[in-house]
N, C-alpha and C positions, 0 to 999 in steps of 0.2 A: 505495499499500500505505499503509495507516495504521500508527501507530506501536504500537498495540495487536497488529496481524497481525506485525509486525516482531519484537515481544517473543515472542510465541507461536512464532515461525519459530525463533528461537535457544533457547528453551527446549525445542523439540523435538529440535535437534541435540543442544542437551546432554544431553538424556533418552536419546536414542540411544547417546551414548558412554557415560554414566554405567550402562546396562544391559548392554551390553557389557562393560564393566569389570568389573561385580559377576559375569559368568557366564564360565566357563572359555573359554581362548584360541581354540577352533575352535567355540564355540557362537552359535548364531544366535538373533534375535530378529525378532517379527513388527512391522511398524509401528504395529499395535494396542497393542503394549504402551508403546510409547512416546507415543501419544495418552492410553491410559491412564493414564499417570503424570502426564501434563501436566494434563489434565482436572481441573478442580476441583469440579464439579458430581456431584449423583447422580444415576443413570440410566444412559441410555446417550448422553448427549450427547457422549461421547468420539467418537463415529463421526464426527462433524463434522470431528474432527479428522486424518481418516485420509489424504485428499488431502494437506494439508500436513505431514502425517508422511512421507509418499511424497515430497513435495518436499525436504524437509529431508534424507532418505536420498540422494536424487540429488545434493544439494548438495555433502554429505559424501563422495560417490563423486568429484565432480570435484575436490575436496580432498586424495584419497588415503587418506582416514582409513577407508574402509568398502568392501565390497562389495555389490552388492543380487545374489541368487543366486534360482533357481528350479532345483527338480529338483537343489539341492545344486550346481550349476555357476554359476559368474559369467555374467551377463548386461549387456549393454547396458542401461543403466537407460531410456533413450530407447526401446526397444523391448520393455521387460518389460509382460506383458499379464497380469491374474489376479493371484493370491498371490504374494507376494515373502517373502524372508528377508534380514536384514542380518546382515552379519558383517564383523568386523573386516578391513582389508585385509590380504592375503597378500603 
């Protein structure tokens, strides 16, 4: 992993936590919200940050900071397929 990738990973983790802080205690965000917050260009280049954003969310789950949900219920991040939401750990 390059320094640039590590920096982007840290920025995505911080973006997830900052976005959740700005919302209500039971609110969720999509990984795309974090990807868009970190992306510094025009257009839809933020899409390249989607998988890194999902990985950042999984690291925050492991740290006990957030939960990944599907259908409003927490799911095992290693088994989540398809659209996910991220919320503060309860």
